[in-house]
C-alpha positions in Angstrom: 20.8 20.8 -4.9 21.5 17.6 -2.6 24.6 15.5 -2.7 25.3 13.1 -6.0 23.4 9.9 -6.0 25.7 7.2 -4.5 27.8 9.8 -2.5 28.5 8.9 1.0 28.4 11.4 3.7 31.8 10.7 5.3 32.1 14.4 7.1 29.9 14.9 10.0 30.7 18.6 11.3 27.7 18.7 13.6 28.6 15.2 15.1 31.9 16.2 15.3 31.5 19.4 17.1 29.1 17.6 19.6 31.7 15.1 20.3 34.2 17.7 21.1 31.9 20.0 23.2 30.6 16.8 25.4 34.3 15.7 25.7 35.2 19.0 27.2 32.0 18.9 29.3 31.3 15.4 30.4 28.5 16.4 32.8 26.2 18.3 30.1 25.7 14.8 28.4 24.2 14.0 31.6 22.0 17.0 32.1 20.7 16.3 28.6 19.9 12.9 29.3 18.0 13.8 32.8 16.2 16.6 30.8 14.9 14.1 28.0 13.9 11.6 31.2 12.0 14.4 32.4 10.1 15.5 29.2 9.2 11.5 29.0 7.8 11.9 32.3 5.9 14.7 31.7 4.3 12.6 28.7 6.1 14.5 25.8 5.6 11.6 23.1 8.9 12.6 21.0 10.9 12.2 24.5 9.4 8.8 24.8 10.1 7.6 21.5 13.5 8.7 21.6 14.2 7.0 24.8 12.3 3.5 23.4 14.5 3.9 20.1 17.6 4.4 22.3 17.2 1.7 24.8 15.4 -1.0 22.4 16.2 0.3 18.7 13.9 1.7 16.3 10.9 -0.8 15.3 11.8 -2.6 12.0 9.2 -1.6 9.3 6.7 -4.7 8.5 6.0 -5.2 5.0 3.1 -7.7 4.2 4.1 -9.1 1.0 1.4 -11.8 0.5 0.4 -10.5 -2.5 3.7 -10.9 -4.7 4.1 -14.1 -6.3 6.9 -16.6 -4.4 9.4 -16.3 -7.1 9.3 -12.4 -7.0 10.5 -12.5 -3.3 14.0 -11.7 -2.1 16.1 -14.2 0.0 15.7 -12.0 2.9 11.9 -11.9 2.5 11.6 -15.5 2.5 13.9 -16.1 5.5 11.4 -13.2 7.3 8.6 -15.3 6.5 9.9 -18.3 7.6 10.4 -16.8 10.6 7.0 -15.8 11.2 7.4 -12.2 10.5 4.0 -11.6 8.7 1.5 -10.0 10.9 -1.4 -12.0 12.3 -4.4 -12.2 9.9 -7.7 -11.5 11.4 -10.1 -14.8 12.4 -12.4 -13.9 9.3 -9.8 -13.6 6.5 -8.8 -16.2 3.9 -5.6 -17.7 5.2 -3.1 -18.3 2.3 -0.6 -20.9 2.2 2.6 -19.8 0.3 4.1 -22.6 -1.8 6.9 -23.0 -4.4 5.6 -23.0 -7.8 5.3 -26.3 -9.1 7.3 -28.1 -12.0 5.6 -26.7 -15.5 3.9 -29.0 -17.2 4.7 -30.1 -21.0 1.9 -28.4 -23.1 1.9 -30.7 -26.2 -1.4 -32.5 -26.7 
């Protein structure tokens, strides 16, 4: 069974063990990094991704929320849309303009 929902993994024994080992042998870290670069140069995709993630950061997952009504989007999603975070549409697709809902009309006859 896993950790209870909401619990924090404060203890990181593997991380601590690695840090202790690398502090005792700082040249090992350089050898590991050199081996990673070597594997990337050989075309190993996992090594290439690891280097790119370490240097550029992991890519942010892009969510297309154009099918959701505007009033259901979060502030973060609205800011992302305003910043142009939606992927480009193909030329033949219909382009949508996201507008806030207009004032509610009184229906009384």
